[in-house]
N, C-alpha and C positions, 0 to 999 in steps of 0.2 A: 792408327784407327781414324777414320773420318767421323769426327763427332757430329757433323751436320747429317749424316746418315745413320746415326745411332738413334733408335726410337727412344721414347720415354722410358720404356721398360727394359732397355738394354739390348734389344735385337739389332743387329746390323743390317739395315735395310738394303745395303748394296750386296748383301749375300742372300737375301730372301728371294725365293722362287717367284713370287708374285710381282716384286719389283723388277727382277731380271726379265720376266716374261713381258712385262709392259715395255721396258727399256728396249728389248730387242724385237718385240713383236713376234715371239716364238710360240706358235701353237702347239708344238710338241711338249714344251715345258708346261704350257697350260694343261694339256691332257694329262700328262704324268703326275702333275702336282695335284690336280683335282681329285685324281684316283687316290693318291697317297694321303691327302688331307680330309677325305670323306671318312666318316665314322658313324656308328649308329646314332649319335647325338646330332650330327651335322652333315648335310649333303652339300658337297662343293661340286660345282660344274665348271668347266674350262673358262667360260666367260666371267667367272668370279676371280680368276687369277690375273688381276691386273692392279698395280699399286704404284703411285708416284712417291711413296714414302710417307712415313708416319706424320711427319711435321708439315707436309704441304697442305695448304688451304686449297680447298676446291680440288679439281682433279679427281684421279682415281684412288680409292683405298679398298684393300681386300675387305670384304664384308665384316669379318671379325674385328679388323682393326677399325673400321669406320664406327662401329658400335662400342669400342673399348672404353670402359670407364677410366682406365689409367691414362689413355690418350687424351681423353676430355679433360681430365684433372690436370694433367701437365700443360696442356694448351692453355687452359684458363688461368693457371698460375704463372705462365710465361717462363717456365724453367726449361734449361737445355735438355736435361734428362731428370728422371726421379732422383738420381744421386744428387743433383743440385738442389733439391727441395729441403727446406728446413725440417719438414716433417718425415723425411726418409729415415727408416723404412716405416711406411704406414700399412694399414690393413689392406688397402687396395693393391699396392704393389707386392706385398707378401703373398696374397691370394694368387696373383698373376704369376709370380715367380715359382710357385708351387707347380704350375703346369708348363712353364716354359723351360728351356734348356739351361743346363748349368752354365753355359757360355753367357747367357743374358745376365744371370746373377753375377758372375765373376766380373763381366764388363761393368755393371754398376758399382760393384765393390771397388774395382780399380779406379774408376773415375772419382768416387767418394774419397778414397785414400789420397788421390792426387790434389784434392781440394784443401786438405788439412795443412 
């Protein structure tokens, strides 16, 4: 696993559609992902599907990631991932992990275990 592409919350950015679409400039990925990620709570359009990775400063971030409180917290604390934080697991990451994949949770748990 490339930790530099692991977001604060445990998502592997290098496998994220928004990252891949930006990396490859693939409009088909953008259209398919926008459709898949649209829900009654959020409308996603193809131009939203661009991201340079969670930990990049400046550049592009998927709109949900740009506004993410977990990302902002990890960035301000200067940690590699939430698993590296002394407060892990906190309320912010617990709430985020409830809506993310089991993969993100297991990634953070694996990183945390390797730190002990």
